[in-house]
C-alpha positions as CSV (number, residue, x, y, z in Angstrom):
1,M,-18.2,-7.7,6.2
2,N,-16.6,-7.3,9.6
3,E,-13.2,-5.6,10.2
4,A,-11.3,-8.9,10.5
5,Q,-12.7,-10.1,7.2
6,G,-11.8,-6.8,5.6
7,L,-8.2,-7.0,6.9
8,G,-7.9,-10.6,5.7
9,K,-8.9,-9.5,2.2
10,L,-6.4,-6.7,2.3
11,R,-3.7,-9.0,3.5
12,W,-4.4,-11.3,0.6
13,R,-4.3,-8.4,-1.8
14,C,-0.9,-7.3,-0.3
15,R,0.5,-10.6,-1.6
16,R,2.5,-9.4,-4.7
17,G,4.5,-11.0,-7.4
18,V,7.6,-9.1,-6.2
19,R,8.8,-10.4,-2.9
20,E,10.2,-7.0,-1.7
21,L,6.8,-5.3,-2.4
22,D,4.9,-8.2,-0.8
23,V,7.0,-7.7,2.4
24,L,6.6,-3.9,2.4
25,M,2.8,-3.9,1.7
26,T,2.2,-6.6,4.4
27,R,4.4,-4.7,6.9
28,F,2.5,-1.5,6.2
29,L,-0.8,-3.2,6.7
30,D,0.5,-4.6,10.1
31,E,2.2,-1.5,11.4
32,S,0.5,1.5,9.9
33,Y,-3.0,0.7,8.4
34,S,-4.9,1.0,11.7
35,G,-3.7,4.6,12.1
36,L,-4.9,5.7,8.7
37,T,-7.9,7.9,8.0
38,A,-10.8,6.5,6.1
39,R,-9.6,8.4,3.0
40,E,-6.1,7.0,3.4
41,K,-7.5,3.4,3.8
42,S,-9.4,3.9,0.6
43,A,-6.3,5.1,-1.2
44,F,-4.3,2.1,0.1
45,S,-7.0,-0.2,-1.3
46,R,-6.9,1.6,-4.6
47,L,-3.1,1.3,-4.6
48,L,-3.3,-2.4,-4.3
49,E,-5.0,-2.4,-7.8
50,V,-1.9,-0.8,-9.4
51,Q,0.6,-3.1,-11.2
52,D,3.7,-4.1,-9.2
53,P,6.3,-2.4,-11.5
54,V,4.4,0.9,-11.2
55,I,4.2,0.7,-7.4
56,M,8.0,-0.2,-7.3
57,D,8.8,2.9,-9.4
58,W,6.8,5.1,-7.2
59,V,8.2,3.7,-3.9
60,F,11.8,3.8,-5.1
61,G,11.6,7.2,-6.6
62,R,11.7,6.3,-10.3
63,G,8.4,7.9,-11.0
64,S,5.6,9.8,-9.4
65,C,1.9,9.3,-9.0
66,A,-0.5,12.1,-10.1
67,D,-3.2,11.1,-7.6
68,K,-2.5,13.0,-4.4
69,D,-4.2,10.4,-2.2
70,L,-2.2,7.5,-3.7
71,Q,1.0,9.6,-3.5
72,G,0.4,10.1,0.2
73,I,0.3,6.3,0.7
74,V,3.3,5.9,-1.5
75,L,5.2,8.4,0.7
76,K,4.2,6.4,3.8
77,L,5.4,3.2,2.1
78,T,8.7,4.9,1.1
79,N,9.3,6.1,4.7
80,L,8.6,2.6,6.0
81,A,11.0,1.1,3.5
82,N,13.9,3.4,4.6
């Protein structure tokens, strides 16, 4: 799979049931993804497997993630949201 195909699949996975999260994830992909390390890119991909309400809680400070790599991506999303 080439890079464009990979980004296309990630863009599709950024489509969420919650509009605010959909916009935030897509914006992150467009503005920040290319600057991530391989480990951070992997964490972002894993984050997309998490249910929307859980991600919303993490991003908006109503809970925290025990996985340090995921938490790093959540912090980047939180900073982008502010």
